[in-house]
Residue frames relative to the residue before (quaternion, step in Angstrom):
aa qw qx qy qz dx dy dz
M 1.0000 0.0000 0.0000 0.0000 0.00 0.00 0.00
K 0.6538 0.5142 -0.3034 0.4649 3.55 0.97 -0.85
K 0.6509 0.5186 -0.3195 0.4531 3.57 1.02 -0.80
I 0.6373 0.5257 -0.3275 0.4585 3.54 1.04 -0.83
F 0.6505 0.5211 -0.3099 0.4574 3.57 0.96 -0.88
T 0.6550 0.5084 -0.3082 0.4663 3.57 0.98 -0.86
F 0.6350 0.5374 -0.3201 0.4533 3.60 1.06 -0.84
L 0.6678 0.5062 -0.3016 0.4547 3.58 0.93 -0.89
I 0.6398 0.5140 -0.3292 0.4670 3.58 1.01 -0.79
G 0.6572 0.5127 -0.3100 0.4572 3.62 0.96 -0.85
L 0.6465 0.5214 -0.3142 0.4599 3.55 1.02 -0.87
S 0.6444 0.5193 -0.3202 0.4610 3.59 1.00 -0.78
L 0.6602 0.5040 -0.3086 0.4635 3.61 0.93 -0.85
W 0.6477 0.5173 -0.3219 0.4575 3.63 1.00 -0.81
T 0.6414 0.5276 -0.3152 0.4593 3.56 1.04 -0.82
L 0.6598 0.5045 -0.3077 0.4641 3.59 0.96 -0.85
T 0.6552 0.5156 -0.3110 0.4563 3.58 1.02 -0.86
A 0.6628 0.5051 -0.3063 0.4601 3.59 0.92 -0.88
T 0.6508 0.5156 -0.3156 0.4593 3.54 1.02 -0.82
A 0.6575 0.5162 -0.3083 0.4541 3.59 1.02 -0.78
Q 0.6937 0.4890 -0.2796 0.4490 3.58 1.13 -0.68
E 0.5077 0.6428 -0.4340 0.3751 3.62 1.18 -0.21
P 0.4707 -0.6908 0.4650 0.2917 3.64 -0.83 0.97
V 0.3683 -0.7131 0.5592 0.2076 3.47 -1.05 0.89
P 0.4395 -0.7087 0.4713 0.2872 3.63 -0.61 0.99
E 0.4281 -0.7058 0.5074 0.2472 3.52 -0.97 1.00
T 0.2151 -0.7602 0.6026 0.1126 3.52 -1.07 0.76
T 0.3789 -0.7268 0.5333 0.2092 3.59 -0.94 0.99
S 0.4133 -0.7202 0.5069 0.2314 3.49 -0.81 1.06
P 0.5410 -0.6183 0.4551 0.3433 3.64 -0.97 0.71
V 0.6183 0.5484 -0.3403 0.4485 3.59 1.10 -0.69
A 0.6546 0.5084 -0.3109 0.4651 3.59 0.99 -0.86
T 0.6362 0.5332 -0.3245 0.4534 3.58 1.00 -0.80
E 0.6693 0.4904 -0.2942 0.4743 3.57 0.92 -0.88
T 0.6289 0.5381 -0.3320 0.4525 3.59 1.07 -0.74
D 0.6525 0.5063 -0.3108 0.4704 3.60 0.98 -0.86
S 0.6536 0.5124 -0.3141 0.4600 3.58 0.94 -0.83
L 0.6558 0.5104 -0.3054 0.4649 3.55 0.98 -0.85
Q 0.6403 0.5252 -0.3258 0.4561 3.60 1.02 -0.78
R 0.6399 0.5180 -0.3246 0.4657 3.58 1.03 -0.79
V 0.6398 0.5205 -0.3204 0.4659 3.59 1.01 -0.81
V 0.6502 0.5139 -0.3094 0.4663 3.58 0.97 -0.89
N 0.6549 0.5118 -0.3150 0.4582 3.59 0.95 -0.85
D 0.6504 0.5124 -0.3136 0.4648 3.58 0.98 -0.84
L 0.6622 0.5016 -0.3056 0.4653 3.59 0.94 -0.87
S 0.6426 0.5221 -0.3227 0.4586 3.58 1.00 -0.82
Q 0.6505 0.5096 -0.3132 0.4681 3.58 1.00 -0.81
Q 0.6498 0.5114 -0.3133 0.4670 3.59 0.99 -0.81
L 0.6516 0.5129 -0.3138 0.4625 3.58 0.98 -0.83
R 0.6421 0.5111 -0.3235 0.4710 3.60 1.00 -0.80
H 0.6472 0.5180 -0.3134 0.4633 3.57 1.00 -0.82
Q 0.6637 0.4955 -0.3008 0.4728 3.58 0.95 -0.88
K 0.6413 0.5250 -0.3204 0.4587 3.57 1.02 -0.81
N 0.6606 0.4982 -0.3050 0.4716 3.59 0.96 -0.83
E 0.6452 0.5135 -0.3193 0.4670 3.58 1.02 -0.77
E 0.6491 0.5130 -0.3142 0.4655 3.57 1.00 -0.82
L 0.6543 0.4960 -0.3099 0.4795 3.59 0.97 -0.83
D 0.6410 0.5195 -0.3221 0.4643 3.59 0.99 -0.81
R 0.6460 0.5129 -0.3172 0.4680 3.59 1.02 -0.77
K 0.6462 0.5178 -0.3200 0.4603 3.59 0.99 -0.80
I 0.7053 0.4855 -0.2703 0.4403 3.57 0.89 -0.95
W 0.8362 0.2889 -0.1047 0.4542 3.55 0.67 -1.12
K 0.7728 0.3659 -0.1990 0.4788 3.60 0.93 -0.78
N 0.7338 0.4477 -0.2534 0.4437 3.57 0.69 -1.09
R 0.7805 0.2913 -0.1507 0.5322 3.62 1.15 -0.52
S 0.3053 0.7619 -0.5115 0.2542 3.56 0.94 0.88
K 0.6453 0.4863 -0.3249 0.4914 3.62 1.22 -0.33
Y 0.1045 -0.7964 0.5939 0.0464 3.58 -1.20 0.53
F 0.0761 -0.7461 0.6597 0.0483 3.51 -1.29 0.60
N 0.0586 -0.8419 0.5351 -0.0382 3.57 -0.42 1.27
L 0.1272 -0.7469 0.6493 0.0658 3.54 -1.11 0.86
G 0.0213 -0.8588 0.5099 -0.0437 3.57 -0.62 1.11
Y 0.3508 -0.6642 0.6164 0.2364 3.48 -1.42 0.38
V 0.2092 -0.8248 0.5224 0.0548 3.57 -0.75 1.10
K 0.1038 -0.7186 0.6841 0.0694 3.53 -1.07 0.92
Q 0.0637 0.8413 -0.5198 0.1343 3.54 -0.46 1.23
S 0.1326 -0.7623 0.6266 0.0932 3.54 -1.23 0.56
L 0.2229 -0.7537 0.6100 0.1009 3.52 -1.18 0.75
V 0.1405 -0.8108 0.5672 0.0335 3.57 -0.62 1.15
F 0.2731 -0.7491 0.5876 0.1379 3.56 -0.81 1.12
K 0.2616 -0.8169 0.4959 0.1357 3.58 -0.08 1.30
D 0.7038 0.4576 -0.2672 0.4731 3.60 1.13 -0.60
F 0.7108 0.3863 -0.2509 0.5316 3.59 1.29 0.05
G 0.7212 -0.4748 0.2534 0.4361 3.54 0.78 1.07
D 0.5741 -0.6208 0.3608 0.3935 3.58 1.12 0.68
E 0.1939 0.7795 -0.5613 0.1991 3.57 1.04 0.78
K 0.2052 -0.8158 0.5375 0.0595 3.54 -0.86 1.02
L 0.1443 -0.7468 0.6432 0.0881 3.53 -1.14 0.80
K 0.2159 -0.7542 0.6055 0.1342 3.55 -1.02 0.83
N 0.4873 -0.6995 0.4381 0.2851 3.54 -0.90 0.89
D 0.5197 -0.6078 0.4996 0.3329 3.54 -1.28 0.46
F 0.7478 -0.2019 0.1411 0.6165 3.54 1.03 -0.84
G 0.0376 -0.7976 0.6012 0.0313 3.54 -1.27 0.25
V 0.1565 -0.7680 0.6150 0.0865 3.53 -1.25 0.50
S 0.1047 -0.7857 0.6066 0.0611 3.54 -1.23 0.49
I 0.1047 -0.7539 0.6458 0.0608 3.52 -1.28 0.56
S 0.0721 0.7778 -0.6230 0.0397 3.55 -0.92 0.89
W 0.0426 -0.7947 0.6037 -0.0471 3.52 -0.99 0.93
G 0.3024 0.7686 -0.5138 0.2321 3.56 -0.62 1.07
K 0.3929 -0.6999 0.5522 0.2255 3.52 -1.30 -0.41
T 0.3201 -0.7064 0.5977 0.2032 3.53 -1.24 0.61
Y 0.1652 -0.7715 0.6098 0.0752 3.56 -0.78 1.08
Y 0.2582 -0.7942 0.5323 0.1388 3.58 -0.34 1.25
L 0.4435 -0.7475 0.4504 0.2042 3.54 -0.95 0.98
H 0.7813 0.1477 -0.1202 0.5945 3.62 1.21 -0.14
K 0.5740 -0.6489 0.3950 0.3056 3.54 -1.12 0.76
K 0.7755 0.3022 -0.1548 0.5323 3.57 0.79 -1.06
P 0.4576 -0.6838 0.4878 0.2919 3.62 -0.91 0.85
L 0.4756 -0.6566 0.5069 0.2927 3.55 -1.03 0.81
L 0.8311 0.0822 -0.1181 0.5371 3.55 -0.97 0.96
G 0.6091 -0.5949 0.3354 0.4032 3.57 1.22 0.44
M 0.7968 0.2983 -0.1373 0.5073 3.62 1.22 0.04
L 0.7364 0.4229 -0.2046 0.4869 3.64 1.19 -0.26
K 0.0393 0.7886 -0.6124 0.0402 3.55 -0.97 0.94
F 0.2789 -0.7118 0.6203 0.1754 3.52 -1.21 0.72
G 0.0103 -0.8256 0.5631 -0.0351 3.55 -1.02 0.79
L 0.3514 -0.6782 0.5961 0.2475 3.49 -1.42 -0.01
D 0.2301 -0.7855 0.5645 0.1070 3.57 -0.62 1.17
W 0.0004 0.7709 -0.6369 0.0035 3.53 -1.04 0.85
S 0.0916 -0.7698 0.6314 0.0189 3.56 -0.56 1.22
W 0.2194 -0.8115 0.5280 0.1211 3.57 -0.32 1.21
V 0.7406 0.2133 -0.1840 0.6100 3.59 1.32 -0.13
D 0.1321 0.7586 -0.6310 0.0945 3.58 -0.86 1.00
L 0.0030 -0.8023 0.5935 -0.0631 3.56 -0.43 1.28
N 0.0112 0.7896 -0.6127 0.0330 3.56 -0.98 0.88
Y 0.0049 0.8086 -0.5860 0.0521 3.58 -0.68 1.12
S 0.0363 0.7787 -0.6259 0.0247 3.54 -1.12 0.80
K 0.2002 -0.7512 0.6188 0.1124 3.53 -1.21 0.68
Y 0.1134 -0.7922 0.5992 0.0250 3.55 -1.00 0.95
T 0.0372 -0.7380 0.6664 0.0993 3.51 -1.37 0.29
I 0.3423 -0.7087 0.5766 0.2195 3.54 -1.22 0.61
S 0.4667 -0.7056 0.4606 0.2685 3.55 -0.74 1.06
E 0.4493 -0.6950 0.4995 0.2561 3.57 -1.01 0.86
S 0.5883 0.6055 -0.3623 0.3950 3.58 1.23 -0.26
E 0.4832 0.6628 -0.4492 0.3543 3.58 1.25 -0.14
E 0.3853 -0.7498 0.5000 0.1986 3.55 -0.87 0.98
P 0.5120 -0.6242 0.4843 0.3372 3.61 -1.00 0.77
G 0.7737 0.3317 -0.2520 0.4774 3.55 -1.09 0.72
S 0.5184 0.6529 -0.4215 0.3567 3.60 1.20 0.04
G 0.5064 -0.6564 0.4205 0.3685 3.58 1.26 -0.21
S 0.5228 0.6423 -0.4117 0.3802 3.59 1.25 0.11
V 0.6802 -0.4622 0.3655 0.4359 3.53 -1.33 0.16
G 0.5719 0.6119 -0.3755 0.3968 3.60 1.13 -0.53
D 0.5803 0.5828 -0.3810 0.4225 3.60 1.18 -0.46
I 0.6303 0.5634 -0.3350 0.4160 3.55 1.11 -0.63
M 0.7350 0.3762 -0.2012 0.5270 3.57 1.16 -0.59
D 0.5643 -0.5357 0.4891 0.3942 3.52 -1.27 0.30
E 0.4610 -0.7331 0.4244 0.2644 3.55 -0.66 1.10
T 0.6185 0.5397 -0.3629 0.4409 3.60 1.18 -0.17
I 0.6205 0.5463 -0.3413 0.4473 3.58 1.26 -0.22
D 0.2878 -0.7265 0.5987 0.1760 3.54 -0.94 0.91
I 0.1998 -0.8245 0.5230 0.0827 3.55 -0.25 1.28
G 0.1501 -0.7617 0.6240 0.0890 3.55 -0.93 0.95
N 0.0756 -0.8006 0.5944 -0.0074 3.53 -0.76 1.06
H 0.0430 -0.8095 0.5852 -0.0204 3.57 -0.60 1.16
Q 0.0642 -0.8023 0.5934 -0.0071 3.54 -0.79 1.04
L 0.0154 0.7999 -0.5965 0.0633 3.57 -0.85 1.03
E 0.0457 -0.7780 0.6262 0.0225 3.53 -1.00 0.89
Y 0.0759 -0.7525 0.6522 0.0504 3.51 -1.13 0.80
G 0.2076 0.7909 -0.5505 0.1685 3.55 -0.74 1.04
M 0.3960 -0.6580 0.5695 0.2931 3.51 -1.37 -0.33
Q 0.2685 -0.7608 0.5719 0.1482 3.54 -1.12 0.71
V 0.0715 0.7739 -0.6283 0.0351 3.56 -1.13 0.68
G 0.3427 0.7407 -0.5242 0.2431 3.56 -0.95 0.86
P 0.6202 -0.5701 0.3952 0.3663 3.58 -1.28 0.31
S 0.0662 -0.7798 0.6212 0.0395 3.53 -1.27 0.49
I 0.1782 -0.7429 0.6324 0.1279 3.53 -1.32 0.38
T 0.0875 -0.8093 0.5809 -0.0036 3.57 -0.84 1.02
I 0.1369 -0.7789 0.6104 0.0444 3.55 -0.94 1.00
N 0.1339 -0.7720 0.6193 0.0501 3.56 -1.00 0.94
P 0.1200 -0.8599 0.4917 0.0669 3.61 0.29 1.24
V 0.8114 -0.0330 0.0616 0.5803 3.59 1.03 -0.72
H 0.8698 -0.0190 -0.0124 0.4930 3.54 -1.11 0.85
E 0.7822 -0.3096 0.2292 0.4897 3.65 -0.68 -1.05
L 0.4096 0.6818 -0.4875 0.3602 3.58 1.16 0.63
K 0.0088 -0.7974 0.6027 -0.0280 3.58 -0.87 1.01
I 0.1244 -0.7637 0.6316 0.0478 3.55 -1.06 0.90
S 0.0493 -0.8320 0.5517 -0.0313 3.58 -0.67 1.12
L 0.0923 -0.7391 0.6641 0.0647 3.52 -1.26 0.67
Y 0.0352 0.8225 -0.5648 0.0567 3.59 -0.97 0.78
F 0.1427 -0.7252 0.6633 0.1170 3.50 -1.40 0.38
R 0.0117 -0.8294 0.5565 -0.0485 3.59 -0.76 1.03
L 0.3129 -0.6758 0.6323 0.2133 3.50 -1.29 0.59
T 0.1075 -0.8147 0.5696 0.0145 3.57 -0.92 0.94
P 0.1054 -0.7757 0.6207 0.0428 3.61 -0.07 1.22
S 0.0165 0.8310 -0.5473 0.0985 3.57 -0.68 1.12
Y 0.3235 -0.6552 0.6278 0.2680 3.48 -1.40 0.19
S 0.1481 -0.8237 0.5466 0.0273 3.55 -0.48 1.25
M 0.0665 -0.7975 0.5995 -0.0122 3.55 -0.91 1.02
M 0.0435 -0.7954 0.6045 -0.0010 3.55 -1.09 0.77
Y 0.1389 -0.7539 0.6366 0.0842 3.54 -1.05 0.84
L 0.0589 0.8117 -0.5703 0.1116 3.55 -0.47 1.27
D 0.8427 -0.1897 0.1009 0.4936 3.56 -0.56 1.22
D 0.7537 -0.4085 0.1891 0.4789 3.56 0.64 1.22
S 0.6399 0.4766 -0.3435 0.4953 3.58 1.18 0.39
F 0.2185 -0.7759 0.5821 0.1065 3.57 -0.85 1.03
N 0.0225 -0.8034 0.5926 -0.0544 3.55 -0.81 1.07
S 0.0666 0.8188 -0.5631 0.0897 3.58 -0.94 0.81
N 0.1719 0.7532 -0.6319 0.0624 3.50 -1.38 0.26
F 0.5458 -0.5673 0.4855 0.3803 3.53 -1.32 0.16
A 0.0359 -0.7992 0.5996 -0.0217 3.55 -1.07 0.80
L 0.2708 -0.7326 0.6004 0.1715 3.54 -1.23 0.56
F 0.0958 -0.7924 0.6021 0.0177 3.55 -0.70 1.14
Y 0.2635 -0.7341 0.6071 0.1516 3.53 -1.31 0.51
S 0.0820 -0.8019 0.5916 0.0177 3.56 -0.99 0.85
F 0.0034 0.7589 -0.6511 0.0049 3.52 -1.12 0.81
G 0.2138 0.8024 -0.5289 0.1749 3.57 -0.71 1.00
G 0.2048 -0.7591 0.6027 0.1363 3.49 -1.38 -0.13
S 0.1121 -0.7902 0.6005 0.0486 3.53 -1.25 0.45
V 0.2221 -0.7226 0.6370 0.1507 3.51 -1.36 0.42
A 0.0626 -0.8193 0.5697 -0.0164 3.58 -0.70 1.10
W 0.0583 -0.7476 0.6602 0.0425 3.52 -1.16 0.78
K 0.8099 -0.1068 -0.0087 0.5767 3.54 -0.39 1.31
V 0.8358 -0.1910 0.1292 0.4983 3.65 -0.63 -1.03
I 0.6808 0.4782 -0.2822 0.4777 3.62 1.22 -0.29
S 0.0288 0.7892 -0.6130 0.0232 3.56 -1.05 0.81
V 0.1478 -0.7398 0.6464 0.1139 3.54 -1.31 0.43
G 0.0625 0.8237 -0.5588 0.0729 3.55 -1.05 0.73
V 0.2249 -0.7344 0.6212 0.1558 3.51 -1.38 0.13
E 0.0557 -0.8142 0.5770 -0.0320 3.54 -1.02 0.86
G 0.2446 -0.7405 0.6088 0.1458 3.55 -0.98 0.90
R 0.0429 -0.8108 0.5824 -0.0403 3.57 -0.95 0.91
W 0.1066 0.8010 -0.5805 0.1006 3.59 -0.85 0.93
G 0.2324 0.7527 -0.5944 0.1619 3.55 -1.26 0.55
Q 0.1678 -0.7838 0.5885 0.1055 3.57 -1.27 0.16
A 0.0469 -0.7863 0.6160 0.0098 3.54 -1.28 0.44
K 0.3777 -0.6593 0.5900 0.2730 3.53 -1.33 0.36
Y 0.2563 -0.8133 0.5102 0.1123 3.54 -0.46 1.25
N 0.3533 -0.7218 0.5627 0.1939 3.54 -0.95 0.97
G 0.8165 0.2922 -0.1920 0.4595 3.56 -1.18 0.59
F 0.3689 0.7353 -0.4974 0.2753 3.59 1.21 0.30
S 0.0948 0.7989 -0.5874 0.0882 3.61 -0.82 0.97
L 0.1445 -0.7644 0.6237 0.0764 3.54 -1.18 0.66
E 0.4642 -0.7576 0.4068 0.2124 3.56 -0.90 0.94
D 0.4653 0.6548 -0.4730 0.3620 3.58 1.14 0.36
A 0.5074 -0.6871 0.4277 0.2959 3.59 -0.79 1.03
D 0.6553 0.5301 -0.3207 0.4322 3.57 1.10 -0.64
L 0.7548 0.3498 -0.1866 0.5225 3.59 1.23 -0.32
E 0.1875 0.8249 -0.5144 0.1405 3.54 1.09 0.69
G 0.6036 0.5996 -0.3591 0.3836 3.56 1.08 -0.63
I 0.5609 0.6295 -0.3896 0.3707 3.56 1.13 -0.51
S 0.6042 0.6057 -0.3564 0.3756 3.59 1.05 -0.72
S 0.7206 0.4346 -0.2535 0.4771 3.61 1.12 -0.52
T 0.6741 0.4720 -0.2945 0.4859 3.61 1.22 0.10
K 0.4893 -0.6068 0.5268 0.3388 3.51 -1.35 0.21
T 0.1884 -0.7876 0.5808 0.0828 3.54 -0.95 0.89
K 0.3315 -0.7637 0.5261 0.1735 3.56 -0.78 1.07
L 0.0165 -0.7839 0.6199 -0.0321 3.55 -0.87 1.06
K 0.2068 -0.7732 0.5915 0.0975 3.54 -1.01 0.88
T 0.1753 -0.7903 0.5829 0.0701 3.56 -0.95 0.92
N 0.0085 -0.7645 0.6445 -0.0119 3.55 -0.96 0.97
S 0.0980 0.8165 -0.5617 0.0902 3.58 -0.79 0.91
V 0.1872 -0.7165 0.6571 0.1404 3.49 -1.40 0.40
R 0.1233 -0.8035 0.5812 0.0387 3.56 -0.82 1.01
F 0.1406 -0.7513 0.6421 0.0581 3.53 -0.91 1.06
Y 0.0355 0.8561 -0.5101 0.0753 3.58 -0.55 1.07
V 0.2780 -0.6814 0.6486 0.1940 3.46 -1.44 0.39
G 0.1010 -0.8323 0.5449 0.0132 3.55 -0.81 0.98
F 0.2607 -0.7244 0.6184 0.1579 3.50 -1.37 0.37
R 0.1997 -0.7841 0.5813 0.0865 3.57 -0.82 1.05
F 0.1201 0.7950 -0.5843 0.1098 3.55 -0.90 0.91
């Protein structure tokens, strides 16, 4: 009887111990569940806002500011190829160009690089020259062709369009650096000592610019030549020149301020 009683007591203690050691299932608090859901919503909203911000910045950089309007100061020389390459340097000059860059792909390469095609539907270039009265007769210069007492005013104007490839890099935020090469078919006009001369000419341009948001600055080299019709000089010894075409070469550098929109 004593053994049976001892066995029952031991069995009861073992049952209580085993029951106490069984793991109690964890219960998720309603507050914790709501907190996790709220965190997921916040993360999704933050991701959407970042995406919208990146899209807006991309639109500002590449789409909204693909057009340009440039005002430039021109340093230019005019070379008389038929008069021993005598050169005239301009007193001053101005330029205006207005156009757009058409990018060839939607997404920038490496997140910062785009190739494009520039088309300037307006390209104006004007320069004014004078021949110094200090040039000595017989020096072989263009001044020999004119009476040294005459102050010669020479005005040169070209109107054309530019087209050519470009490459644009966007290293940070709204900073853009561009390089380009353009062909510029133009109609070139010159007024020289009461004589009007003109012809079509093809110019070449190579340049670059740095833009921050809507403002840009740049420099451009420009060169080309043409045979001008109707060229005449008023010296009696050179009357034959009036019936021939005279080849003139133009070299210029344009420094400009631009607006992107």
